[in-house]
C-alpha positions, 0 to 999 in steps of 0.5 A: 475736804473739798465739795461741790455745790450744785444748783440743778435744773439747768440744761447744759449748752455750748462747746467743750473740748475732750481731755486726753484719755487718763487710762492711756496717759498712765501706762504711757508714763510708765512706758517712758521708763523703757528708754533712757532717751527723752519721751514727750507725751502730749494731751495729758490730762491735768488730773490727780492720778497723772500727778501721782504717776509723775511723782512715782516716775521722779522718785525712780530717778526720772526728770519731768519738764512741763513743756506747755499745758498738757504736754510733758518731757520725761527722761530717766537715764539711770533708775535710782531704785526699783521700788515704788514709793508706798505713799504713791502706790496706795493712792492709785491702782495704776502704780502696778504698771511700773512692774513690767517696765522696771523688770524689763530695764532692771530685772527687779520691781518692788511694788506695795499693794496698789490702791484706787477705786473700791468698786469690788474685787480687782484681781492682780493674778493676771499680772502675775501670770503674764510676768511669770510666763515671761520669766519673772519670779514673784515673792509676796510679803508686805509688797510684791517683789518681781525679779528676773535674770532675763525676760524671754518671749512666751506664748501666753493665754491671759486668764482674763482680758485685763487692761492693766495686765495686758499693758504690763505684759506688753511693756515687759515683752517689748524688751524680752528676748524672742517672740511673745504671743499674747492671747485674750489680750485687752484691746481698749483704745487706751491699750491701743494708744500704749501699743502705738506709743511703743511702736513709735519707740521702736517696738515690734507689735502686731495685732494692735486693736485685736485680742491677739498681740504678737510682740517681737522683743528688741534690744533697745527702745528710743525716745518718742513724741506721742499724743494721747487720744481723747478720753472716751469715758469723759466724752460718754459722761458729757453726752449723758449729762447733755441728754439728761439735762436737755441741753445742746452740746458740741464736744471737740477733739473726740474720737467718734470711732471709740464711741460706737459701743456707747452709741448702741447703749445710749440708743436704747435710751433714745439718745443719739448724736452726730459727728463731723470729724472729731466733733460730736454734737448732742442735740436738744429735744431728743425723744428720751424714751426707752427703745424696747427690744423686739416684741416690746421686751424691756431692753438690757444695757450690759458692760463687757471688755472692749468692744463691749459697752465700757464698765466705767460708763455703767454708773453714768448710764444708770443716772441718765436712765432715771430721766428717760421714759420707760424701763431698762435693765442695767447689768454690771458684770465686772465689779460687784460694788459699783452699783452700791451708790444707787441708794443715793439716787433713790434718796433723790427720788429715782425709781430704781430696783437694785436686784442684786450687786450686779443688776438694777431696773431703772424706770423713768422719768423721775423727778429728782430733788437736791441732796447731800452726797458723798462720792465713793469713786470716780465714775459714781461721783460723776453720776452724782454730779449728773443727778444733781444737774438734773435735780430741782434745788441744791445739792452738795457733793463731798469727797470730790477728790475722787471725781477730780482723779479722773476729770480735768478742771471739771468745775470751770469747764461745766460752768462755761456750759451754764452749769451752776456749780462751785467748788468749796474747800 
């Protein structure tokens, strides 16, 4: 099992380029199933989750050609089987994103239970609700079996603003007969990227970026040449890492407009940044002090569906808060197991009170010391890396496969910023 060796206490300085958004790349790969014409996807991060999605695509009969770093040409003329391979499905939750495209193109999808991060209960009900409203029937045994004779547009109110549930519904609806109105739809930047890709293929989608999408089905989609946007989760991670280590960092290829919710939350910790075009600059010598609410009250940072503070950055903001002067309440509303890594931070010297599975009170600054850690999921793994970067002494982080599912060439990129980090197999 691979691990990272980190010698902390060094500010990170320099320039780093943002990777493409993993959470946009995965549904866009699935969407390539909706046409028998070539699809070119650019700015695709070279990470494990992407490789697994491409493996599923090829297992279904697709051809994948690497054009250049981070760019692929995909084509699937004839689907060999509507069944997702079980080995790949258990590796990645996003495997469920093939359900909508397979239904739209073949009338059937067989999906073993999807895997992914263990951060609490992650419902699939929204997928079933949306696809059955569009005309699919669902059976379950050791797999989920979706079938339909014809997908028909419908007026659908989602029971929650599920990102992948919205994406599956949109991909099924673009080839359904008639009009679909999708209310309480997720509107995250990666959902918007998927919708823009589909529009470039000939889909008719109105309301992109809002919580109400109107989709008018078309008979056929064409190929496209589409570039994925920057990963705002990665950008937020690098901003937090730079601030917590006292560094000076330029992040190229970012989408500053996607960082506005993050800027409000980080601002409560005294962290700010400037941007020019697609470059974000995190300066050194920031105050790094909690900005209290009116009346001197302890501020709260909580997550919410877009345009709220992203839940994937809760782990990052917890560890950053350990290096900030003052006290802050952090409230994770969406996943009941995401905060369970904080005991490892406490073991490193962090002053954190875990009130319940959803709330933690963090008081800083805390002097962290090196430790041996195990990454439980993508974002908690990155939070542990940031903690190790801030700590005095050496740390070992194991199970880094989890981190590398979401962050591209992390060791090499951090090393160029001065990080003392090596990967050992």
